[in-house]
C-alpha positions as CSV (number, residue, x, y, z in Angstrom):
1,M,-1.9,-5.1,-22.1
2,K,0.8,-7.7,-21.0
3,I,2.9,-5.0,-19.4
4,T,-0.2,-3.6,-17.6
5,S,-0.9,-7.1,-16.2
6,I,2.7,-7.5,-15.0
7,F,2.7,-4.1,-13.3
8,L,-0.7,-4.9,-11.7
9,I,0.5,-8.2,-10.3
10,T,3.8,-6.8,-9.2
11,G,2.3,-3.8,-7.5
12,L,-0.3,-5.9,-5.6
13,I,2.2,-8.4,-4.5
14,I,4.5,-5.7,-3.1
15,S,1.6,-3.9,-1.5
16,G,0.4,-7.1,0.1
17,A,4.0,-7.8,1.3
18,F,4.1,-4.4,3.0
19,G,0.9,-5.2,4.7
20,L,2.1,-8.6,6.0
21,W,5.4,-7.0,7.1
22,H,3.5,-4.3,9.0
23,F,2.0,-7.0,11.4
24,F,5.5,-7.5,12.7
25,I,6.9,-4.0,12.7
26,P,5.9,-3.0,16.3
27,Y,7.9,-6.0,17.6
28,Q,10.7,-5.7,15.0
29,Y,11.4,-2.1,16.0
30,N,10.4,-2.4,19.6
31,W,7.9,0.4,19.4
32,Y,6.8,0.3,23.0
33,S,10.3,1.0,24.3
34,Y,9.8,4.6,23.0
35,I,6.7,5.1,25.2
36,P,7.5,3.2,28.4
37,S,5.2,5.2,30.6
38,A,2.3,5.3,28.2
39,P,-1.1,4.3,29.5
40,R,-2.4,0.9,28.4
41,E,-5.1,2.7,26.3
42,I,-2.3,4.2,24.1
43,I,-0.5,0.9,23.7
44,V,-3.7,-0.9,22.7
45,S,-4.8,1.9,20.3
46,V,-1.4,1.7,18.6
47,D,-1.8,-2.0,18.3
48,W,-5.3,-1.8,16.9
49,I,-4.4,0.9,14.4
50,N,-1.4,-1.0,13.1
51,F,-3.4,-4.3,13.0
52,F,-6.2,-2.9,11.0
53,F,-3.9,-1.0,8.7
54,S,-1.9,-4.2,8.1
55,L,-5.2,-6.1,7.6
56,F,-6.5,-3.5,5.1
57,L,-3.3,-3.3,3.1
58,S,-2.5,-7.1,2.9
59,G,-6.1,-8.2,2.6
60,N,-7.1,-5.7,0.0
61,S,-4.0,-6.3,-2.0
62,M,-4.5,-10.1,-2.0
63,L,-8.2,-9.9,-2.8
64,L,-7.4,-7.5,-5.7
65,L,-4.8,-10.0,-6.9
66,V,-7.5,-12.7,-7.0
67,F,-9.8,-10.3,-9.0
68,R,-7.1,-8.9,-11.3
69,K,-8.9,-10.1,-14.4
70,K,-11.9,-8.1,-13.4
71,I,-9.7,-5.1,-12.9
72,L,-8.2,-5.5,-16.3
73,A,-11.8,-5.9,-17.7
74,K,-12.7,-2.6,-16.1
75,E,-15.3,-4.2,-13.8
76,I,-16.3,-1.1,-11.8
77,V,-16.2,-2.5,-8.3
78,S,-12.8,-4.2,-8.6
79,L,-11.4,-1.2,-10.5
80,S,-12.8,1.1,-7.8
81,F,-11.1,-0.8,-5.0
82,Y,-7.9,-0.9,-7.0
83,G,-8.1,2.9,-7.5
84,F,-8.6,3.4,-3.8
85,L,-5.6,1.2,-3.0
86,T,-3.5,3.3,-5.4
87,F,-5.0,6.5,-3.8
88,A,-4.0,5.2,-0.3
89,W,-0.4,4.8,-1.6
90,L,-0.4,8.3,-3.0
91,L,-1.5,9.6,0.4
92,R,1.2,7.6,2.1
93,V,3.7,9.3,-0.2
94,I,2.3,12.8,0.5
95,L,2.1,12.2,4.3
96,T,5.7,11.0,4.3
97,M,6.8,14.2,2.5
98,V,4.7,16.6,4.5
99,H,5.0,15.1,7.9
100,P,8.0,12.7,8.0
101,W,8.5,10.7,11.2
102,N,12.3,11.3,11.1
103,H,14.9,12.9,8.9
104,D,17.4,10.1,8.3
105,L,18.4,7.5,5.8
106,M,15.5,5.2,6.8
107,Q,13.0,7.9,6.1
108,L,14.6,8.4,2.6
109,I,14.5,4.7,1.9
110,Q,10.8,4.5,3.0
111,M,10.0,7.5,0.8
112,D,11.7,5.9,-2.2
113,C,9.8,2.6,-1.6
114,F,6.5,4.3,-1.2
115,V,7.0,6.3,-4.4
116,I,8.0,3.2,-6.3
117,V,5.0,1.2,-5.1
118,F,2.7,4.1,-5.9
119,I,4.1,4.4,-9.5
120,I,3.9,0.6,-10.1
121,L,0.2,0.7,-9.0
122,L,-0.6,3.9,-10.9
123,I,0.7,2.7,-14.3
124,P,-1.9,-0.1,-14.7
125,L,-4.6,2.2,-13.4
126,L,-3.9,4.8,-16.0
127,C,-3.5,2.2,-18.7
128,I,-6.8,0.6,-17.9
129,V,-8.8,3.9,-17.4
130,L,-7.3,5.6,-20.4
131,E,-7.2,2.4,-22.5
132,I,-3.6,2.8,-23.2
133,G,-1.9,-0.2,-25.0
134,K,-5.3,-1.7,-25.9
135,P,-5.4,-3.0,-29.5
136,S,-7.8,-0.9,-31.7
């Protein structure tokens, strides 16, 4: 169960870090320079979508980190939210494969990172749900 806990904590910290980083991505990559003539409504909607995505990812990851003992104890609400976070990362992997935003080195690096985070989150979920590694 120790390895499950380590993967759980690691996955949640990485997921939360991605969420925190996402707050700054529009400014880091100067998103709005790509749509200079876009109406204000488009700019604001991009801001809102990114803000709430970032808030969901970082907030949910940090809350689950606080409730990690409940996840490990198979408490249904905490485990459900953890399962949903893992599912969100799976969908991020699938969407990046099916509809990549670009075909370059950055896209490959992103894909690798998304797959790694998904696997790190999936391992504890499977171990907990299937009771793998639990003493008999």
